[in-house]
C-alpha positions as CSV (number, residue, x, y, z in Angstrom):
1,M,32.4,-38.5,11.1
2,S,35.2,-39.0,8.7
3,R,38.9,-39.4,9.6
4,E,39.6,-36.1,7.8
5,E,37.0,-34.2,9.9
6,L,38.3,-35.7,13.2
7,E,41.9,-34.7,12.2
8,R,40.8,-31.2,11.1
9,I,39.1,-30.6,14.5
10,D,42.1,-32.0,16.4
11,D,44.5,-29.8,14.3
12,Q,42.4,-26.8,15.1
13,G,42.7,-27.5,18.8
14,L,46.4,-28.2,18.8
15,S,47.0,-25.0,16.7
16,A,45.0,-23.0,19.3
17,W,47.4,-24.3,22.1
18,D,50.5,-23.6,19.9
19,T,49.4,-20.0,19.3
20,G,47.7,-19.3,22.6
21,D,44.3,-18.6,20.9
22,A,41.8,-19.5,23.6
23,E,38.8,-18.5,21.4
24,A,39.9,-21.0,18.7
25,L,40.1,-23.7,21.4
26,I,36.7,-22.7,22.8
27,S,35.1,-22.8,19.3
28,I,35.7,-26.6,19.0
29,L,34.1,-27.4,22.4
30,A,30.5,-28.6,22.5
31,D,28.1,-26.7,24.8
32,D,27.9,-29.8,27.1
33,F,31.6,-30.8,27.0
34,V,33.5,-32.3,30.0
35,W,37.2,-31.7,30.3
36,N,39.2,-33.9,32.8
37,D,42.8,-32.9,33.5
38,V,45.0,-34.6,36.0
39,S,46.1,-31.2,37.4
40,M,42.6,-30.1,38.2
41,P,40.6,-31.3,41.2
42,E,37.3,-31.2,39.3
43,P,36.3,-31.6,35.6
44,M,35.8,-28.4,33.6
45,R,32.3,-28.0,32.2
46,T,32.1,-24.4,31.2
47,K,33.9,-22.5,28.4
48,D,35.0,-19.9,31.0
49,A,36.7,-22.6,33.0
50,A,38.4,-23.9,29.8
51,R,39.5,-20.4,28.8
52,A,40.9,-19.8,32.3
53,Y,42.8,-23.1,32.3
54,M,44.4,-22.3,29.0
55,Q,45.2,-18.8,30.1
56,S,46.9,-20.1,33.2
57,W,49.3,-22.1,31.1
58,R,49.9,-19.1,28.8
59,T,50.5,-16.8,31.8
60,A,53.1,-19.2,33.2
61,F,54.7,-20.0,29.8
62,P,53.9,-17.0,27.4
63,D,56.3,-18.5,24.8
64,M,54.8,-22.0,24.9
65,R,54.8,-24.0,21.7
66,A,53.1,-27.3,21.2
67,K,53.4,-29.9,18.5
68,M,51.9,-33.3,17.8
69,V,54.3,-36.3,18.0
70,N,51.8,-39.2,17.5
71,R,48.1,-39.4,16.7
72,V,45.6,-42.3,16.6
73,V,42.2,-41.7,15.0
74,G,39.2,-43.8,15.9
75,D,35.6,-43.7,14.8
76,D,34.7,-40.7,17.0
77,A,37.9,-39.9,18.9
78,V,41.6,-39.0,18.7
79,A,44.4,-39.9,21.0
80,V,47.5,-37.6,20.7
81,E,51.0,-37.5,22.2
82,V,52.3,-33.9,22.3
83,E,55.5,-32.1,23.1
84,F,55.6,-28.6,24.4
85,T,58.3,-26.1,25.2
86,G,58.2,-22.9,27.1
87,T,60.0,-20.6,29.6
88,N,58.3,-20.0,32.9
89,T,58.4,-16.2,33.0
90,G,55.0,-15.8,34.6
91,P,53.3,-17.0,37.8
92,M,51.9,-20.5,37.7
93,D,48.7,-21.6,39.3
94,M,48.8,-25.2,40.5
95,A,47.0,-27.1,43.1
96,G,45.4,-24.0,44.5
97,Q,48.7,-22.2,44.9
98,T,50.4,-19.5,42.9
99,I,54.1,-20.3,42.2
100,P,56.4,-17.4,41.3
101,P,58.2,-17.7,37.9
102,T,61.4,-19.6,37.8
103,N,62.6,-18.2,34.5
104,R,63.6,-21.7,33.5
105,A,62.9,-23.4,30.2
106,V,61.0,-26.7,30.0
107,Q,60.5,-29.3,27.4
108,G,57.5,-31.4,28.3
109,K,55.3,-34.1,27.0
110,G,51.7,-35.0,27.4
111,T,48.8,-36.9,26.0
112,Y,45.2,-36.2,25.4
113,F,42.1,-38.1,24.3
114,A,39.3,-36.2,22.6
115,K,35.8,-37.6,21.9
116,I,34.1,-35.7,19.1
117,R,30.4,-35.6,18.2
118,D,28.7,-33.5,15.6
119,G,31.9,-31.6,14.8
120,K,32.6,-30.6,18.5
121,V,34.7,-32.0,21.3
122,V,32.3,-33.5,23.9
123,E,34.9,-35.1,26.2
124,L,38.6,-34.2,26.6
125,N,41.0,-36.0,28.9
126,T,44.4,-34.3,29.3
127,Y,47.5,-35.7,30.9
128,P,50.4,-33.1,31.0
129,D,53.6,-34.6,32.4
130,I,53.5,-32.4,35.5
131,A,56.3,-34.2,37.4
132,S,58.8,-33.8,34.6
133,T,57.8,-30.1,34.2
134,M,58.2,-29.5,38.0
135,M,61.6,-31.2,38.0
136,Q,62.8,-29.0,35.1
137,L,61.6,-25.9,36.9
138,G,63.5,-26.9,40.0
139,L,60.3,-27.2,42.1
140,M,60.6,-31.0,42.7
141,P,63.7,-33.1,43.1
142,G,64.8,-35.3,40.1
143,M,65.2,-39.0,40.3
């Protein structure tokens, strides 16, 4: 797969996060994808699970915006550093608990690694900076 194709697919996924378009995100996932996220106890393997995960972030932060800071492109994968902003005006599901909104704004960072085959993401590993986000929301003491 060409570098341009990998970047196009990655751009489509990041745009989906930035705009909250779950269907655009789902459209780039292979039928047999695996999505590992540090905030989830088990890998996501269904499009319904991926849709619910994205929706939980958008419910907690309806005004969320995401942008790429750095990207490295390999033969069949991309590694990306992202920044996101948002205001926690909705309930947040985390670790099996629902946390009421704090109405606080956050500026967070994260990284992800996406492996792509035949034009679709087959493996996604996401690492949102949960600790920093929780500190900014007043849910965890700062250092």
